[in-house]
C-alpha positions in Angstrom: 39.2 66.5 91.7 40.2 63.4 93.9 41.7 65.3 96.8 37.8 66.9 97.3 36.0 63.7 96.8 38.2 62.3 99.3 37.7 65.0 101.8 34.0 64.9 101.0 33.9 61.7 102.4 35.6 62.1 105.7 32.1 62.8 107.6 30.9 61.8 111.2 30.0 58.4 109.8 33.7 58.1 109.4 34.6 58.4 112.9 34.6 55.0 114.6 34.2 54.5 118.6 35.5 51.2 119.6 34.0 49.8 123.1 37.0 48.5 125.4 36.4 45.0 124.2 36.6 45.4 120.6 39.6 47.3 120.6 41.4 44.9 122.7 40.4 41.8 120.4 41.2 44.5 117.4 44.7 45.1 118.5 45.9 42.4 121.3 49.5 43.3 120.4 49.0 46.5 122.2 48.0 44.7 125.4 49.4 41.4 125.4 52.6 41.9 123.0 52.9 39.2 120.3 50.2 36.4 120.2 52.0 33.1 119.6 51.0 29.5 120.0 52.6 29.0 123.5 55.6 27.3 122.0 57.4 30.4 123.3 57.8 31.9 127.0 56.5 35.6 125.7 53.5 34.5 123.9 50.3 36.0 124.8 48.4 33.0 126.6 51.0 33.2 129.3 50.5 36.9 129.4 47.2 36.2 130.1 47.8 34.1 133.2 50.3 36.4 134.4 48.0 39.3 134.5 45.6 37.0 136.3 48.2 35.8 138.8 49.3 39.5 139.5 46.2 40.6 140.7 46.5 37.8 143.1 50.0 38.4 144.2 48.8 42.2 144.9 46.6 40.8 147.5 49.5 39.2 148.9 51.2 42.0 149.0 49.0 43.9 151.0 48.9 41.2 153.6 45.9 38.7 152.8 45.8 35.1 151.5 49.4 33.6 151.6 48.4 30.5 148.8 47.4 31.0 145.5 46.2 28.0 143.7 46.9 27.5 139.8 45.3 24.7 137.6 46.3 24.5 133.9 45.3 22.0 131.1 46.3 22.3 127.5 43.5 25.2 126.6 42.3 26.4 130.0 43.7 28.1 133.0 42.2 28.6 136.9 43.9 31.2 139.2 42.3 30.7 143.0 43.7 33.2 145.7 42.5 33.8 149.2 42.7 37.5 149.3 39.7 40.1 150.3 37.5 39.0 147.0 36.4 41.4 144.6 33.6 43.8 146.4 30.4 41.9 145.2 28.9 45.0 143.7 32.1 45.3 141.9 32.6 42.4 139.8 31.5 43.2 136.6 33.4 46.7 136.5 37.0 45.0 137.3 36.6 42.6 134.6 34.9 44.7 132.2 34.9 48.1 132.7 38.3 49.9 131.7 39.8 52.7 133.9 38.1 50.6 137.0 40.5 48.9 139.4 41.7 49.0 142.8 45.4 50.2 141.7 44.7 53.5 140.9 44.5 54.2 144.6 48.3 54.4 145.2 48.0 54.2 148.9 46.7 50.8 148.6 48.8 49.6 145.8 52.2 51.9 146.7 54.5 49.2 144.7 52.0 47.2 142.7 52.8 45.1 139.6 50.8 46.9 137.5 49.2 50.5 137.7 47.0 50.6 134.4 43.9 48.5 135.5 43.6 46.8 132.3 45.0 43.4 132.8 41.8 41.3 133.7 39.9 43.3 131.1 42.4 41.9 128.4 42.0 38.3 129.9 38.2 38.3 129.4 38.3 40.0 125.7 40.4 37.6 124.5 39.1 34.5 126.0 36.4 32.3 124.2 34.9 31.7 127.9 35.9 33.8 131.2 34.3 33.1 134.6 35.1 35.2 137.5 33.8 34.7 141.4 34.3 36.7 144.0 34.1 35.3 147.6 33.6 38.0 150.6 32.4 37.6 154.0 29.8 34.6 153.3 28.7 35.8 150.0 29.5 34.6 146.8 29.0 36.4 142.9 29.8 34.8 139.7 29.9 35.8 136.4 30.5 34.4 133.1 31.5 36.0 130.1 32.1 34.9 126.1 34.9 36.9 124.2 34.2 39.8 126.7 30.5 39.9 126.6 28.4 39.1 129.9 26.4 35.8 129.2 25.1 34.6 132.6 24.9 36.8 135.8 24.3 34.9 138.8 22.8 36.1 141.7 24.8 36.7 145.1 24.0 33.7 147.3 25.6 32.3 150.6 29.0 30.3 150.6 31.1 28.7 153.3 34.0 29.1 151.4 37.0 31.4 152.2 37.3 35.0 151.0 38.7 35.3 147.7 38.7 35.3 144.1 38.8 32.9 141.7 39.3 33.2 137.7 38.7 30.4 135.2 39.5 31.5 131.2 39.8 29.7 127.8 41.6 32.0 125.7 40.1 32.4 122.2 41.5 29.8 119.4 40.8 32.2 117.0 43.3 34.8 118.1 45.8 32.1 119.6 46.1 29.6 116.7 47.1 26.1 117.6 47.7 27.1 121.1 48.6 25.0 124.0 49.8 26.2 127.5 53.3 24.5 128.1 53.9 23.5 132.0 57.7 24.3 131.8 57.4 27.8 130.9 54.3 28.1 133.8 56.7 26.6 136.2 58.8 29.1 135.6 56.4 32.1 136.2 55.4 30.4 139.2 59.2 30.2 140.8 59.8 33.6 139.7 56.9 34.9 141.8 57.7 32.9 145.0 61.2 33.7 144.4 60.1 37.2 145.2 57.8 37.0 147.9 59.1 35.3 150.7 56.1 33.2 152.6 53.9 33.0 149.5 52.8 29.4 148.6 51.7 28.8 144.9 50.4 25.6 144.2 50.3 24.6 140.1 48.5 21.5 139.6 49.3 20.1 142.4 52.5 21.0 143.2 53.9 23.6 145.6 56.2 26.0 145.2 57.8 28.4 147.7 61.0 30.1 148.5 63.1 31.0 151.8 66.1 32.7 150.6 64.7 34.6 147.7 67.0 35.3 144.9 69.8 33.0 146.4 67.2 30.3 145.7 66.5 31.4 142.2 70.4 31.9 141.0 71.3 28.5 142.9 68.0 26.7 141.1 69.5 28.4 137.9 72.6 27.3 138.0 74.2 23.8 137.2 75.9 21.8 140.2 79.2 22.9 140.6 79.3 25.6 137.8 79.5 29.1 140.5 83.2 29.6 140.8 82.7 31.2 144.6 79.7 31.0 146.7 76.6 33.1 145.8 76.9 36.6 146.9 73.4 37.8 148.0 72.7 41.0 149.4 69.1 42.6 150.7 68.6 46.1 151.2 65.0 48.2 151.5 63.4 47.8 148.0 66.6 46.1 146.7 67.8 42.4 146.3 70.6 41.0 144.5 72.8 38.0 144.1 75.8 37.2 142.1 78.3 34.7 141.1 80.8 33.9 138.2 80.2 30.6 136.2 82.5 28.7 133.8 80.2 29.0 130.9 80.1 31.5 128.2 78.1 34.9 128.0 76.3 37.0 130.9 72.7 35.9 132.2 70.6 38.2 134.3 67.4 37.5 135.7 65.4 41.1 136.8 62.2 42.0 138.7 60.6 45.0 139.5 58.0 44.6 142.1 57.9 41.1 141.9 57.4 41.2 137.9 60.0 39.1 135.7 61.6 41.8 133.3 63.3 39.4 130.8 64.5 42.4 128.4 66.2 44.6 131.6 65.8 48.3 131.8 67.1 51.1 134.2 67.6 48.6 137.3 69.3 46.0 135.2 71.7 48.6 133.5 72.3 50.4 137.0 73.3 46.6 138.3 75.6 46.0 135.4 77.2 49.4 136.2 77.1 49.1 139.9 78.9 45.8 139.7 81.6 47.2 137.7 82.7 50.3 139.6 82.5 48.5 142.6 84.9 45.9 141.5 87.8 48.5 139.9 87.5 50.5 143.5 87.8 47.5 145.4 90.9 45.9 143.4 92.1 49.5 142.6 92.4 48.3 139.1 90.7 49.3 135.7 89.7 46.0 134.7 87.7 46.0 130.9 84.0 45.9 131.8 83.8 42.7 129.0 86.3 41.1 131.4 84.3 41.7 135.2 81.0 41.0 132.9 82.3 37.7 131.0 80.7 34.7 132.8 78.6 36.4 135.3 75.6 35.2 136.8 73.2 38.0 138.7 69.5 38.6 139.8 68.3 41.6 140.6 65.1 42.8 142.3 63.7 46.4 143.2 60.4 48.0 144.4 59.5 51.1 143.2 56.7 53.2 143.4 54.2 53.9 140.5 56.9 52.0 137.9 56.6 53.2 134.2 57.5 50.0 131.9 58.0 50.0 127.9 54.9 48.1 127.0 51.4 46.7 128.6 53.4 43.6 128.8 56.1 45.2 131.3 59.2 43.0 130.0 61.6 46.2 130.2 61.4 49.1 133.0 61.5 52.6 132.0 61.6 54.2 135.2 64.1 56.7 135.9 63.1 57.5 139.5 62.3 55.2 142.4 59.2 57.2 143.2 58.2 60.4 142.1 60.1 62.5 144.4 63.0 59.6 144.8 66.3 59.0 143.8 66.9 57.7 140.2 67.2 54.1 140.2 70.6 54.3 138.6 71.6 55.9 141.7 69.7 53.7 144.1 71.3 50.7 142.8 74.5 51.8 142.1 75.2 53.0 145.7 73.4 49.8 147.0 75.8 48.0 145.3 79.1 50.1 145.9 78.4 50.0 149.6 77.1 46.1 150.1 79.2 44.9 147.6 82.6 46.1 148.7 81.8 45.3 152.3 81.1 41.5 151.8 84.5 41.2 149.7 86.2 42.8 152.5 84.6 40.4 154.8 84.8 37.1 152.7 89.0 37.8 151.3 88.6 34.0 150.1 85.6 34.5 147.7 87.3 37.9 146.8 90.3 36.2 145.7 88.3 33.6 143.5 86.6 36.5 141.8 89.7 38.2 141.2 91.4 34.9 139.5 87.9 34.5 137.4 88.5 38.4 136.1 91.9 37.7 135.2 91.6 34.5 133.5 88.7 36.3 131.3 90.9 38.9 130.7 94.0 36.5 129.6 91.5 34.7 127.3 90.2 38.2 125.5 93.9 38.9 124.9 94.7 35.5 123.1 91.4 35.9 121.3 92.2 39.4 119.8 94.3 38.6 117.1 92.4 36.1 115.9 89.0 38.2 116.4 90.8 40.8 114.2 91.3 38.4 111.3 88.0 36.9 111.4 86.0 40.1 112.2 87.7 41.4 108.8 86.6 37.9 106.6 83.1 38.6 108.0 83.1 42.2 107.0 84.1 41.1 103.3 81.8 38.0 103.5 78.6 40.0 104.4 79.0 42.2 101.3 78.4 39.2 99.2 77.0 36.4 101.8 75.5 33.6 99.8 74.9 31.9 103.0 72.6 34.5 104.3 69.3 35.9 102.8 68.0 38.5 105.0 65.0 39.9 105.8 64.0 43.4 106.0 62.9 43.8 109.5 65.1 43.0 112.6 64.6 42.0 116.2 66.8 45.1 117.2 64.5 47.4 115.4 63.0 48.2 118.9 60.4 50.5 117.1 59.1 47.7 114.8 55.6 46.1 115.9 56.7 43.0 113.9 59.9 42.6 115.6 58.8 40.0 117.7 57.9 37.8 114.6 61.7 38.0 113.1 63.2 34.5 112.5 66.0 33.1 111.1 65.9 29.7 109.6 69.4 27.6 109.8 68.8 24.8 107.0 71.3 22.3 105.5 72.0 22.2 101.7 70.6 24.0 99.0 67.3 22.2 98.3 66.2 23.1 101.7 67.2 26.3 101.8 65.4 26.8 98.1 62.2 25.8 99.4 62.4 27.9 102.4 63.9 31.1 100.6 61.1 30.9 98.3 58.5 30.6 100.6 59.4 33.0 103.6 58.0 36.4 104.2 60.9 38.4 103.0 59.9 41.3 105.9 60.4 39.1 108.9 62.0 35.4 107.9 66.0 35.0 107.1 67.4 32.2 105.9 71.3 30.7 106.8 72.2 27.9 104.6 75.1 25.4 105.8 77.3 23.7 103.9 76.8 20.3 105.0 77.6 19.2 108.7 79.0 22.0 110.9 82.1 21.2 113.4 81.4 19.1 116.3 82.9 21.8 118.9 82.3 20.0 122.4 85.3 20.5 124.4 86.7 23.5 122.1 87.2 27.1 123.4 86.0 30.0 122.0 88.7 30.4 119.5 86.9 27.8 117.2 83.9 30.4 116.6 86.6 32.8 114.8 88.7 30.0 113.1 85.7 28.5 111.7 84.1 30.3 108.9 80.9 29.0 109.0 80.5 29.8 112.7 82.1 32.8 112.4 79.5 34.4 109.7 76.7 32.8 111.6 77.3 34.6 115.0 78.0 37.9 112.8 74.4 37.3 111.0 73.0 36.9 114.8 74.7 39.8 115.9 75.8 38.6 119.4 79.4 38.2 119.4 79.2 40.5 122.5 76.0 39.8 123.8 72.3 39.7 123.1 71.9 43.5 122.9 71.9 43.7 119.2 70.2 40.3 118.3 69.0 40.4 115.0 66.3 37.8 115.1 63.9 37.0 117.7 63.4 33.1 116.8 66.7 31.3 115.8 64.9 28.0 114.3 67.0 24.9 113.4 65.6 23.6 110.2 66.8 20.2 109.4 65.6 17.1 107.9 63.9 14.5 110.1 66.2 11.8 109.3 69.6 10.5 110.9 71.6 13.2 109.0 69.4 15.8 109.8 69.2 14.8 113.3 73.0 14.8 113.4 73.1 18.6 112.3 70.4 19.5 114.7 72.9 18.2 117.7 75.7 20.0 116.4 73.8 23.2 116.1 72.6 22.8 119.6 76.2 22.0 120.8 77.5 25.3 119.3 74.5 27.5 120.8 75.1 25.7 124.4 78.4 25.5 124.2 79.0 29.5 123.5 75.9 31.2 123.5 73.8 29.6 126.2 72.2 32.9 127.0 70.6 32.6 123.8 68.8 29.3 124.7 68.1 30.3 128.3 66.1 33.4 127.0 64.0 31.1 124.8 65.4 32.3 121.4 66.1 29.2 119.9 63.7 26.4 118.6 63.8 23.3 116.1 61.2 23.4 113.0 58.5 20.9 113.2 57.8 20.0 109.4 55.3 17.3 108.3 56.5 13.8 108.1 53.5 12.8 105.6 50.7 14.1 103.6 47.4 12.8 103.2 44.6 13.3 100.7 41.9 12.2 98.4 40.0 14.4 95.7 38.7 16.8 98.0 41.0 17.3 101.0 44.4 17.5 101.8 45.7 16.8 105.3 49.7 17.3 106.5 50.4 15.0 109.1 53.5 15.1 111.7 53.1 11.8 113.5 52.2 8.4 113.0 49.2 9.2 115.2 48.1 12.2 113.1 48.7 9.8 110.1 46.4 7.3 111.4 43.7 9.8 112.1 43.9 11.5 108.8 43.4 8.2 106.7 40.6 7.2 108.9 39.1 10.9 108.4 39.4 10.8 104.7 38.5 7.0 104.2 39.3 4.5 101.3 41.6 5.5 98.2 43.7 8.0 99.6 47.2 8.5 98.8 49.6 9.2 101.3 52.9 10.5 100.6 55.9 10.3 102.9 58.1 13.5 102.8 62.1 11.9 103.9 63.3 15.6 103.4 62.7 19.3 103.5 63.8 20.0 99.8 61.1 17.3 98.9 58.4 19.8 99.9 57.2 22.3 97.1 57.7 26.2 98.1 53.8 26.5 98.0 53.5 23.6 100.3 55.9 24.7 102.4 54.6 28.5 102.8 51.8 27.5 105.2 54.4 25.3 107.4 56.5 28.5 107.7 54.0 31.4 108.3 50.2 30.4 109.5 50.7 26.7 110.4 54.2 26.9 111.5 55.4 24.5 114.5 58.2 25.4 116.9 59.6 23.0 119.5 61.4 25.4 122.1 65.0 24.2 123.4 63.9 24.6 126.9 66.6 24.4 129.7 65.8 23.8 133.3 67.5 22.4 136.6 67.3 19.1 135.4 69.4 19.6 132.2 72.9 20.5 132.9 74.3 21.8 129.6 78.2 20.2 130.5 76.2 16.9 131.5 74.3 16.9 128.3 76.7 18.0 126.0 79.2 15.4 127.7 76.7 12.4 127.2 75.7 13.4 123.4 78.6 15.1 121.8 81.6 13.7 123.9 83.6 10.7 123.3 81.9 7.3 122.4 80.8 5.9 125.7 78.8 2.1 126.5 76.0 3.9 128.3 75.6 6.0 124.8 75.6 3.0 122.7 73.4 1.3 124.9 70.7 4.6 125.0 70.6 4.5 121.1 70.3 0.7 120.5 67.3 0.7 123.2 65.9 3.5 121.7 66.5 3.3 117.9 63.4 3.3 115.9 63.5 2.5 111.7 61.0 2.5 109.3 60.1 -1.0 109.5 59.0 -0.8 113.2 56.9 2.3 112.4 55.3 -0.2 109.6 54.4 -2.7 112.3 53.1 -0.4 114.5 50.8 0.7 111.9 49.3 -2.8 111.7 49.2 -3.7 115.1 
């Protein structure tokens, strides 16, 4: 019988025991979340860098080393701190032996970023090349690894260098396909570290970062000039710090931290922060405001320090701890009580701020009531449309399926026209990739109120497909990808969609969910090989590589690319350009410039930067 034969094959030889390195390389997602190519802030290569810097931050928190030097190229990273340095006899153990590390001693690292001692081992195992150098009391020890295997063990030698640890690593390109480090994401990481650690200086590729006022600096840096409706409220206590204000933008914007660790998915501390603000404001004004009216347009930051924090994954993006310490108060009670006391005191002492805050809540309440009738009709239409929504070809797994390992892969492609959506629909992975098809150019919504989201059928269906009407908690796709042709019309549609997201759902952009799909402009091939090129430069290189007799095809639109070809461009070889917001890119000024009424400045900009096909041909011959 088949059953007995199967049972017979289950012997001692069937049981495989993987060593630490093999296990990390076989299941990297367990340790660093998704892999990615560096186009998203939560891609694995940034987790590797974070795990390396975390160890240096822990040294700083213990009072050792006020400067951390970080050097990053496209494909490598180096971190040098001036802490105590790894004990020279334990260098191998700390980077290549699981369950070894100083963080198991809770007296030494009471409120460390991580307690499991896996971080540096994961960096080592997932790197093509990894070098560790410990400098301690005039002596130094260096070890070099490849894919987690020790390749060169240097003898201990004398040195005049200052105490500390240096880690250099090159992520494995076989695991992180087509990866490259992006400095804008790393700069954000570095800023978060200095906001949370007063007195710390981090030098990134020669640029110094430090902060005097913690979360006040963070919120000031994140907000556009003049966006705050009242001065930022900044409150500090033992093991907690908060900052908050209201802005003129839609949505809620939160930055939460635990023991200096950024938690982009929030957790118990962020939930308590939101609850505490609502309770305090209701009690202060003695009015039972709707929670959504209080939270509308809020910008807030919270940092707590917890003993032995429990996160929902190794990547520590969401706090799961219910208590501040094993025998301490709950996170919820600690945060809510702090806010109720300190925020109430602040509002009593600053009546002008309290007045401005009240006006903002009343404005949100008025807007919500004005929208109520329109929303009801629009949502009824959306429900009917969703039953036979031809615009959306949905996938089976969604980002809010929190127990599914593939949730981070979920993608919604927003396409123009039937030909482009047809190619993507046929080529997509039906498990994780969905397609939303536009009916021509969407409305330019710059300067319009949120009514337009409900009055415009296409926008209303899009927000329902994404499930972001009331915030990002139920977001159905991790990646929202604008997939338009690389021609004038395609660029215009791209701008109109970017305007929609930036105007009404800026937190979707801020949290790194919106991308532009890069598709090849040229196909260069001979009888033996085909190369797809995304730029003139790549086309020239491909032509030189393949030699004479090559055939060059210029793709003018996504519809010209066959589904078989398209499959690789939206799966294994996908190239995404993230829509990144930083301090220099102020949303209202940006939208006003590109999407407002025509101005002389914009006309001159377009004329100065316009390049047509003829120019490209001239460039080739130059």
